C-alpha positions, 0 to 999 in steps of 0.5 A, a space after each residue: 637664883 642659880 640658873 644651871 645649878 643643878 645641870 653643872 654640879 652633875 656634869 662635873 661629878 660625872 666627869 670627875 667620877 670618870 676622869 679621877 683615876 686619870 688625872 692624878 695630883 701631881 705638880 700643878 695643879 696641886 690640891 687645896 684642902 677644899 679642892 683637889 687636883 684632880 676638880 682643879 682640872 675638871 672645874 677648868 675645863 670650857 663648858 656649856 651652859 644654855 648654849 653658851 661656852 664658858 673658858 675658866 682662865 687663871 687669874 692674878 691678884 689685883 685682877 678686877 672684874 665690875 658687874 652684878 651680884 646676887 646672891 643664893 642661900 636656903 634652897 641650895 643649902 646642903 647640896 653639893 658645889 662644883 668643888 665638890 663640898 657641900 654648900 653652907 649659906 652661912 659661909 663666905 663662898 661664892 660662885 664665879 663663871 671662869 675664875 679658878 677654885 679657891 681665888 679669894 676675891 673682895 667684893 664691894 657693893 659699889 652702892 653702899 660701899 661695903 665689902 666682905 671676902 669670899 672664896 670661889 667654889 662654885 660656877 655660876 650665876 648664869 644670868 646675863 650681866 651677873 658677875 658673882 654670886 654670893 652667899 647668902 652670909 657673904 650677900 647680907 655683908 654687903 647689903 644684898 639681902 634687902 636688894 636681892 642684886 647689886 652692883 659691885 667690883 670684885 678684885 683678886 686678892 689671895 688663893 687657896 684660903 690665903 688673902 695677900 695683904 693690900 700693900 702685897 697687891 699694890 706692890 705686885 701690880 706696880 711691879 707687874 709681879 702679880 702671884 698667878 695660879 695657872 691650872 691648866 695642862 693645855 699646850 700648842 704643839 710647834 713641832 715634830 721631828 724624828 731627829 732629836 737636834 731638830 728638835 733642840 734647835 726648836 726649843 731653843 729658838 722658841 726659848 726668849 720668843 714668848 715671855 711666859 710660855 715654855 717649850 718643852 720637848 716631849 719623846 715619844 716612840 712609834 710603831 716603826 721603832 722610830 722615835 719621834 721628838 715633839 715640841 710643845 708650847 706650855 705655861 697657857 692658863 687655860 684651854 681657850 688661852 692656848 686656843 687663842 695663841 695659836 690662831 694669833 701666831 703664823 704656825 704652820 701644822 702648830 695644834 692644841 695638846 694636853 699634858 
């Protein structure tokens, strides 16, 4: 039931093999007991399967999605998932097309009210209308083993194996202080200056403009020995979020960068 599983896993493994030395585990994203920082970065890249492009992005506790869930089992047991783990059909894991690896998700079957908690460790399902692919054990817990697919609601309840309490999630939603995982190192260059003063002036101007996005100054040495000060806006949850921001703002000469 996993169209594109082999293709995607193969592509991720190739990417990791070529770039694991380039993306070191530092700062953000952080490695978890399940997934390395390099793998987090790899699985948060935009990717294309069967002609459709997907843009992984950050999520917050309390975030909800509605759609159809399927399950996958014996045919994939023992094979590698997108984060490099060995798939165990008896574990409570799942595949999602865009949510970060190790996101903890409550899956509720809307037909019978049964629910279970899974950890995202794979990409998929690549079938129209389906939003999550549960492991066999997780699917069985909510009655998918007998019907194959079902309408579900899925809710982010934590990260990296830790599940937040119902009270904490409700309070976070009420006060708009949801815990968020940001796994992107994409940003938008909003200026480049030969003068340090010009760069700092631009940084100061943007400090209070865009809430969660933070302006930073990067110093580069050029071939003619004249320094160049670039001002980058960082804090985007994905490449697509940075691109959407750039396209929606009147920022002359701005372009997407990778830190």
